C-alpha positions as a Markdown table, in Angstrom:
| # | Residue | x | y | z |
|---|---|---|---|---|
| 1 | Met | 53.8 | 59.2 | -223.1 |
| 2 | Leu | 53.8 | 57.9 | -219.5 |
| 3 | Gly | 55.7 | 54.8 | -220.4 |
| 4 | Ala | 52.9 | 52.2 | -220.1 |
| 5 | Gly | 53.2 | 51.4 | -223.8 |
| 6 | Arg | 55.9 | 51.3 | -226.5 |
| 7 | Ser | 56.3 | 53.6 | -229.5 |
| 8 | Lys | 58.8 | 51.2 | -231.0 |
| 9 | Lys | 59.8 | 47.6 | -230.2 |
| 10 | Glu | 63.1 | 48.8 | -228.5 |
| 11 | Asp | 61.2 | 50.9 | -225.9 |
| 12 | Val | 60.7 | 49.5 | -222.4 |
| 13 | Ala | 57.1 | 49.4 | -221.1 |
| 14 | Leu | 57.1 | 50.6 | -217.5 |
| 15 | Pro | 54.6 | 48.5 | -215.4 |
| 16 | Gly | 54.0 | 51.3 | -212.9 |
| 17 | Ala | 53.0 | 53.9 | -215.5 |
| 18 | Gly | 49.4 | 54.6 | -216.5 |
| 19 | Ile | 46.2 | 56.3 | -215.5 |
| 20 | Thr | 43.8 | 55.6 | -212.7 |
| 21 | Leu | 40.3 | 56.9 | -213.4 |
| 22 | Leu | 38.5 | 58.2 | -210.4 |
| 23 | Arg | 35.3 | 59.3 | -212.1 |
| 24 | Val | 33.2 | 58.0 | -215.0 |
| 25 | Gln | 31.1 | 59.8 | -217.6 |
| 26 | Gly | 28.0 | 61.1 | -215.8 |
| 27 | Asp | 29.5 | 61.4 | -212.4 |
| 28 | Glu | 29.0 | 64.7 | -210.6 |
| 29 | Val | 32.3 | 66.7 | -210.5 |
| 30 | Trp | 32.9 | 70.0 | -208.7 |
| 31 | Pro | 35.8 | 72.5 | -209.3 |
| 32 | Gly | 38.9 | 71.1 | -207.7 |
| 33 | Asp | 37.7 | 67.4 | -207.8 |
| 34 | Lys | 40.2 | 64.9 | -209.1 |
| 35 | Val | 39.0 | 62.9 | -212.1 |
| 36 | Cys | 42.1 | 60.7 | -212.5 |
| 37 | Leu | 45.6 | 60.0 | -211.3 |
| 38 | Leu | 48.7 | 59.8 | -213.5 |
| 39 | His | 51.5 | 57.4 | -212.8 |
| 40 | Gly | 55.0 | 57.7 | -214.4 |
| 41 | Glu | 58.7 | 57.9 | -213.7 |
| 42 | Asp | 59.4 | 61.1 | -215.7 |
| 43 | Asp | 57.9 | 64.1 | -214.0 |
| 44 | Ala | 58.1 | 66.2 | -217.3 |
| 45 | Lys | 56.2 | 63.6 | -219.2 |
| 46 | Val | 53.6 | 63.3 | -216.5 |
| 47 | Ala | 53.1 | 67.1 | -216.6 |
| 48 | Glu | 52.8 | 67.0 | -220.4 |
| 49 | Ala | 50.2 | 64.2 | -220.2 |
| 50 | Ala | 48.3 | 66.2 | -217.5 |
| 51 | Leu | 48.0 | 69.1 | -219.9 |
| 52 | Leu | 46.7 | 66.9 | -222.7 |
| 53 | Leu | 44.1 | 65.3 | -220.3 |
| 54 | Gln | 42.8 | 68.7 | -219.2 |
| 55 | Ser | 41.7 | 69.3 | -222.8 |
| 56 | Ala | 40.1 | 65.9 | -223.0 |
| 57 | Tyr | 37.5 | 66.6 | -220.3 |
| 58 | Gln | 34.5 | 68.8 | -220.7 |
| 59 | Thr | 32.3 | 70.1 | -217.9 |
| 60 | Ser | 28.8 | 71.5 | -218.0 |
| 61 | Glu | 26.1 | 72.6 | -215.5 |
| 62 | Ile | 23.7 | 70.4 | -217.4 |
| 63 | Pro | 23.9 | 66.8 | -216.2 |
| 64 | Ala | 25.4 | 64.5 | -218.8 |
| 65 | Ile | 23.6 | 61.4 | -220.1 |
| 66 | Pro | 26.2 | 58.6 | -220.0 |
| 67 | Gly | 27.0 | 57.1 | -223.4 |
| 68 | Ala | 27.8 | 53.6 | -224.3 |
| 69 | Arg | 30.8 | 52.2 | -222.4 |
| 70 | Val | 31.8 | 50.0 | -225.5 |
| 71 | Leu | 32.0 | 52.0 | -228.8 |
| 72 | Gln | 32.8 | 49.1 | -231.0 |
| 73 | Glu | 33.6 | 45.4 | -230.6 |
| 74 | Ile | 36.4 | 44.0 | -232.7 |
| 75 | Thr | 36.2 | 40.3 | -233.6 |
| 76 | Gln | 38.6 | 38.0 | -235.4 |
| 77 | Glu | 37.2 | 36.0 | -238.2 |
C-alpha cells in the first residue's frame, strides 16, 4: 500500500516507502505515544495504511508477555 512492494511485476517499488517500528511487543506505551512511523509518497495511501495499523495494535493495562519473535522458519530442501 505504501509502495515498498509490488502488487504486480509492472509496479515500481519505492525505496523510501515502508514502516519504522518505534516499539516492540511488551514495551510500555502511553496514550499519545508513537509506535511506528509510516513512509510513503502518496499521502492518501499513507493515511489509509495508518487506519489499518490502528486496528492492528491492542493495548491493555495488564503488562503483555512478549511472544516469540520468529513464528516459523521456512527452509528450502
